[in-house]
C-alpha positions in Angstrom: -74.7 10.4 35.7 -75.9 9.4 38.9 -73.5 8.8 41.7 -73.1 5.8 43.6 -72.4 5.7 47.0 -71.4 2.8 49.5 -73.9 2.6 52.2 -74.7 0.5 55.0 -76.6 -2.1 54.1 -79.1 -4.3 56.0 -79.0 -8.3 55.6 -79.5 -11.3 57.2 -77.0 -12.9 60.0 -77.8 -16.9 58.1 -76.6 -18.3 61.3 -79.7 -17.1 62.7 -82.4 -17.9 60.3 -80.9 -21.7 59.5 -79.5 -20.1 56.1 -80.7 -17.6 53.3 -83.4 -19.9 51.9 -85.7 -19.8 54.1 -86.1 -16.3 53.8 -85.0 -14.5 50.7 -87.1 -14.1 47.9 -89.2 -14.6 45.9 -87.6 -12.6 43.4 -91.0 -11.6 41.9 -92.5 -8.4 42.9 -95.4 -8.4 45.2 -96.4 -12.1 45.1 -100.4 -12.7 45.6 -101.2 -12.8 49.4 -102.1 -16.3 49.1 -98.9 -17.3 48.1 -97.1 -15.0 50.9 -98.6 -16.0 53.8 -97.6 -19.6 52.6 -93.9 -18.5 52.8 -94.3 -16.2 56.4 -95.8 -18.8 57.9 -93.3 -21.3 56.8 -90.7 -19.0 58.2 -90.9 -16.6 61.2 -88.3 -14.6 59.4 -89.3 -14.5 55.9 -88.5 -11.1 54.3 -91.9 -10.8 53.3 -92.9 -10.1 56.8 -91.1 -7.1 56.5 -93.6 -5.5 53.7 -96.8 -7.3 54.2 -96.6 -8.0 58.4 -98.8 -11.0 58.8 -101.5 -10.9 56.0 -103.6 -12.9 57.9 -104.1 -11.0 60.8 -105.5 -7.6 60.9 -103.4 -6.0 63.1 -100.8 -6.0 61.3 -101.8 -3.9 58.6 -99.8 -0.8 59.2 -96.4 -0.8 57.6 -95.5 1.9 60.8 -96.6 -1.1 63.2 -94.1 -3.0 60.9 -91.3 -1.2 61.0 -91.4 -0.9 64.9 -92.7 -4.4 65.3 -90.6 -6.7 63.1 -87.6 -4.6 61.5 -86.7 -3.3 64.5 -86.9 -5.8 66.6 -85.1 -7.6 64.4 -82.5 -5.6 63.9 -82.2 -5.2 67.8 -81.9 -8.7 68.0 -79.6 -9.6 65.7 -81.7 -11.6 63.0 -81.2 -8.6 60.7 -77.2 -6.8 60.6 -75.2 -3.8 59.6 -72.1 -2.7 58.8 -70.3 0.1 61.1 -69.7 2.1 58.2 -71.0 2.3 54.4 -69.9 -0.3 52.4 -70.1 -1.4 48.8 -71.3 -5.3 48.5 -69.7 -7.6 46.0 -72.7 -10.1 44.6 -71.7 -13.4 43.0 -75.1 -15.0 41.6 -74.2 -18.7 40.5 -76.8 -20.2 38.3 -77.6 -22.7 35.9 -80.1 -23.0 32.8 -81.0 -25.2 30.5 -78.2 -27.6 32.2 -75.2 -25.1 32.0 -73.9 -23.4 35.4 -73.5 -19.5 34.8 -71.6 -16.8 36.7 -72.8 -13.2 37.3 -71.2 -10.6 39.5 -72.4 -7.4 40.9 -72.4 -4.3 42.8 -74.5 -3.7 45.5 -74.2 0.2 46.0 -76.7 2.8 46.4 -77.2 6.1 43.4 -78.4 9.5 43.3 -82.2 10.0 42.2 -81.1 13.4 40.8 -83.8 15.3 38.6 -81.5 16.1 35.3 -83.1 13.7 32.7 -79.6 12.8 31.3 -78.5 11.6 34.8 -77.8 8.6 33.2 -81.0 6.7 34.7 -82.1 4.8 31.2 -85.3 2.7 31.2 -86.1 0.8 28.3 -89.6 0.0 29.7 -93.2 2.3 30.3 -94.7 1.6 34.0 -98.5 0.6 34.6 -99.7 2.3 37.4 -100.6 -1.1 38.9 -99.5 -1.3 42.5 -97.0 1.9 42.6 -99.1 4.0 44.2 -98.8 1.2 47.3 -95.3 0.7 47.1 -95.0 4.5 47.3 -97.1 4.6 50.6 -94.9 1.4 51.7 -91.7 3.5 51.2 -92.7 5.9 53.3 -94.5 3.9 55.9 -92.0 1.1 56.3 -89.1 3.0 54.9 -87.7 0.2 53.7 -86.3 -1.1 50.5 -86.3 -4.9 50.1 -85.4 -5.3 46.8 -83.4 -3.4 44.3 -83.4 -2.2 41.1 -81.0 -4.6 38.1 -79.1 -2.2 36.3 -76.2 -2.2 33.5 -73.2 -0.6 32.1 -71.4 0.0 28.9 -67.6 -0.7 30.8 -65.9 -3.6 28.1 -65.8 -6.1 31.1 -63.9 -4.0 33.4 -66.7 -3.5 36.4 -66.5 -7.5 36.4 -63.4 -8.2 36.2 -61.7 -6.1 39.0 -64.7 -7.7 41.4 -63.5 -11.1 40.2 -60.3 -10.1 41.4 -61.3 -8.6 44.9 -63.3 -11.7 46.1 -60.7 -14.6 44.5 -59.9 -16.5 47.3 -61.5 -14.5 49.8 -64.1 -16.6 51.7 -67.8 -14.8 51.6 -69.4 -12.7 54.4 -72.4 -14.0 53.8 -73.6 -17.2 51.2 -76.9 -19.6 51.1 -79.5 -20.6 48.5 -82.2 -19.6 47.2 -85.3 -21.6 46.2 -84.7 -22.1 42.9 -81.2 -23.6 43.4 -79.1 -20.6 43.0 -76.2 -19.8 45.1 -75.6 -16.4 46.5 -72.1 -15.2 48.0 -71.9 -11.5 49.2 -68.4 -10.0 50.2 -68.0 -6.3 51.8 -65.8 -3.9 50.3 -64.3 -1.2 52.6 -61.3 0.1 51.3 -61.5 3.5 50.9 -59.0 3.8 47.8 -61.4 0.9 46.0 -64.7 2.7 47.0 -63.4 5.9 45.5 -62.0 3.7 41.8 -65.5 2.0 41.8 -66.7 5.6 41.7 -64.8 6.7 39.0 -65.7 4.1 37.0 -69.1 3.9 37.1 -69.3 8.0 37.4 -69.3 8.3 33.5 -71.4 5.5 32.9 -75.5 5.8 32.5 -77.1 2.8 34.5 -79.5 1.3 32.0 -82.6 -0.4 34.3 -82.6 -3.8 33.3 -85.3 -5.0 35.8 -87.0 -3.2 38.6 -88.6 0.1 36.7 -92.0 -0.1 38.8 -89.6 -0.3 41.9 -87.4 2.8 40.2 -90.5 4.7 39.4 -92.0 4.3 42.9 -88.4 5.7 44.7 -88.7 8.2 42.5 -92.3 9.2 43.3 -91.5 8.8 46.9 -88.6 11.3 46.6 -90.7 14.0 44.9 -93.4 13.6 47.7 -90.9 14.3 50.3 -89.6 17.1 48.4 -92.7 18.7 47.7 -94.0 18.5 51.4 -90.3 20.6 52.2 -88.9 17.5 53.7 -85.0 16.7 52.9 -85.2 13.3 51.4 -82.4 12.4 53.0 -81.5 8.4 52.2 -84.8 8.5 50.8 -82.8 10.6 47.5 -80.9 7.4 46.6 -82.0 4.1 45.1 -80.7 0.7 46.0 -79.2 -0.8 43.0 -77.1 -4.2 41.7 -74.7 -3.0 39.2 -73.6 -5.2 36.4 -71.7 -5.4 33.6 -73.6 -5.9 30.2 -70.2 -8.9 29.4 -70.9 -10.1 32.3 -71.3 -14.0 30.9 -74.1 -14.2 33.7 -76.4 -11.4 32.4 -79.5 -13.3 30.3 -82.2 -12.0 28.8 -85.7 -14.8 28.3 -88.3 -14.5 26.2 -91.7 -13.8 27.8 -94.3 -15.1 26.1 -98.2 -14.0 25.8 -100.7 -16.2 27.5 -104.7 -15.5 25.9 -106.8 -17.0 28.7 -109.9 -15.6 26.6 -109.8 -14.4 23.0 -112.6 -11.0 22.7 -113.3 -12.6 19.5 -114.8 -15.6 17.4 -111.4 -17.5 15.7 -113.6 -17.4 12.7 -113.4 -13.7 12.8 -109.8 -13.5 13.4 -108.5 -16.2 10.9 -108.7 -13.4 8.0 -107.4 -10.6 9.7 -104.4 -13.0 10.8 -104.0 -14.4 7.0 -104.1 -11.7 5.5 -100.9 -10.1 7.2 -99.1 -13.7 8.2 -98.3 -17.1 6.3 -98.9 -19.4 8.7 -97.0 -22.7 8.4 -97.6 -26.1 10.3 -94.4 -26.5 12.7 -95.5 -29.8 14.9 -98.5 -32.0 13.9 -101.2 -33.3 16.1 -98.9 -36.4 16.7 -96.1 -34.7 17.5 -97.1 -31.6 19.6 -95.8 -32.0 23.4 -95.9 -29.0 25.6 -92.4 -30.0 26.7 -91.3 -30.4 22.9 -93.2 -26.8 22.3 -91.1 -25.4 24.9 -87.6 -26.6 23.0 -88.9 -25.0 20.2 -89.8 -22.0 21.8 -85.9 -21.6 23.1 -84.6 -22.6 19.4 -86.9 -19.6 18.2 -85.4 -17.6 21.1 -81.7 -18.3 19.5 -82.5 -17.6 15.8 -81.7 -14.0 15.1 -83.4 -13.6 11.4 -84.2 -10.3 9.7 -87.5 -10.2 10.6 -89.8 -11.1 13.2 -91.8 -14.7 14.0 -93.9 -16.0 16.6 -95.2 -19.4 17.4 -98.5 -20.2 18.3 -100.8 -22.9 19.8 -104.4 -22.3 20.1 -107.3 -24.4 21.8 -109.2 -26.2 19.4 -105.8 -26.6 17.0 -104.0 -29.4 18.0 -100.8 -28.3 16.2 -97.7 -25.8 16.8 -98.2 -23.1 14.1 -95.2 -20.6 13.0 -96.3 -16.9 12.1 -93.9 -15.0 9.7 -95.0 -11.5 8.2 -96.0 -11.9 4.3 -94.8 -8.4 3.8 -93.2 -6.6 6.7 -93.9 -3.4 4.9 -97.4 -3.6 5.0 -96.5 -4.8 9.1 -94.6 -1.6 9.3 -97.4 0.6 8.4 -99.6 -0.7 10.4 -97.6 0.6 13.6 -97.6 4.0 14.8 -95.0 5.9 13.3 -94.1 8.1 15.9 -92.7 5.1 18.0 -89.1 5.2 17.6 -87.3 3.4 15.2 -85.6 1.6 17.8 -88.8 0.2 18.8 -90.8 -0.3 15.5 -89.0 -3.6 14.1 -88.8 -5.2 17.3 -90.7 -8.7 18.1 -92.5 -7.3 20.9 -94.1 -4.3 19.3 -94.9 -6.3 16.1 -96.9 -8.9 18.7 -98.4 -6.2 20.3 -99.3 -3.4 17.9 -100.1 -5.5 15.3 -101.0 -9.4 16.2 -102.5 -8.8 19.7 -104.2 -5.1 19.0 -105.2 -5.4 15.5 -105.6 -8.9 15.0 -106.9 -10.4 18.0 -108.4 -7.0 18.8 -107.7 -6.9 22.2 -106.9 -3.0 23.7 -103.6 -2.2 24.5 -104.0 -1.3 27.9 -106.1 -5.2 28.3 -109.1 -3.2 30.8 -110.4 -7.1 31.1 -107.0 -9.0 32.0 -107.0 -11.3 29.7 -103.6 -11.1 28.9 -100.7 -13.3 30.6 -96.5 -12.9 30.6 -94.9 -15.8 31.2 -91.3 -17.5 30.2 -92.6 -20.6 30.5 -93.8 -22.0 27.2 -94.7 -25.6 27.9 -97.1 -24.2 30.9 -99.1 -22.1 28.3 -99.3 -24.9 26.1 -100.5 -27.4 28.9 -103.3 -24.5 30.1 -104.2 -24.3 26.4 -104.4 -27.7 25.5 -106.4 -28.2 28.7 -109.0 -25.9 27.6 -107.8 -23.1 30.7 -106.5 -20.5 27.7 -107.6 -19.9 24.5 -104.2 -18.9 22.9 -100.5 -18.9 23.5 -98.2 -16.8 21.7 -94.4 -17.2 21.7 -92.0 -14.5 20.5 -88.2 -14.2 20.6 -86.6 -12.2 23.0 -84.7 -8.7 22.2 -80.7 -8.7 22.4 -79.1 -6.7 24.9 -77.7 -4.5 22.5 -81.4 -3.5 21.3 -82.4 -2.7 25.1 -79.5 -0.7 25.1 -80.4 0.8 22.0 -84.0 1.8 23.0 -82.7 3.4 26.7 -80.2 5.1 24.7 -83.2 6.5 22.2 -85.4 7.7 25.3 -88.3 4.7 24.0 -89.9 2.3 25.5 -90.8 -0.8 24.6 -94.3 -2.7 25.1 -94.6 -4.0 28.9 -92.7 -6.7 29.5 -90.4 -7.1 26.4 -87.7 -8.3 28.5 -87.2 -10.9 31.5 -83.8 -10.0 32.9 -82.6 -13.5 34.2 -82.0 -14.6 37.1 -84.5 -12.3 39.3 -82.6 -11.0 42.2 -83.9 -12.5 45.6 -85.8 -10.1 48.1 -84.2 -9.5 51.3 -80.5 -10.5 50.2 -79.5 -6.6 51.2 -82.0 -4.1 51.9 -81.7 -0.4 52.2 -83.0 1.3 55.0 -84.6 4.8 54.4 -85.1 5.7 58.0 
């Protein structure tokens, strides 16, 4: 299993940055340059500057220059600080969802990127090549990771209990808010006996990748590039990860819905294929439908665990919310490639992609025209469909955590964007210096 190690993690001194909120995040990977430029202009020390420099300046396009002119300068000036010795970091994330407050506890550590496929990193999604090469080049030239991968372990809850005991009544070493109303507190763990105990606790546990499959793939590719060049990977032989117990009450999976901006064929051609395989029921009529109500219906769908897949749909030109239920589950199963692992074959996301999207809507698996967007906000999708900005919204249930781990144990992969672990870990909270 991956060996975890303490490390000299880089983080902001919030006294120099007027708190964490102005400098950490956003939680998603590589926002578009326009959004990045806005965030960087808003605060001179924003963490995005560590990856992108100044998107509006041609003179800052080199990651090597960003490292020397930004990262090393900020570290010398005390904007960024590091512990004197390798440590673990405990991260507490308090957030609100659906009006309820939650708390998630995790351990920031580095983990070995060993070559043995049984080392215990277990992904559940395949990666797309989009931006992967960019991330590998960035790691090589910048030699800094500003975002961790998020991993889960099966430990019956021990990790969370031990971490909670260690930080109880102790003021954090780092604290602040993010831009999404989340509260972050971070403590350092320096006791060598405790560090050793945590290493032993996790030593025999697979690390299930919940979020950050592309960051993990980029870290491995960069390590491999160094090995091929005959260079000792050093720190690049490890990856920064936040480790959380699968039983932590703050671990949430939200559904990711599909927004079809432009259907490849007319509805007149699509509808017969749809009604042949699915019963189509009206959930909300024209006088009832409202984007916020659709959002609530989508959340209710996500909370239901029926025997078979079920979907909701809104379509431009049809002022109703519809439910799609397979007429004959066996017929649906026959349409799915039997080489797909059984742990994946019956998932709602698999039926959505392999049957609804590929065979009924005729959207190719690689979506070469980029007509599909993946979003957790059903109400926002509905507004765009009603405005005629998109053709179709498909709303699905999220997989349960045990289903995700079973897929990973089988060495199988879900369709892309099948899971949305919430909340995301903001970039720049704790960073890993590969130099």
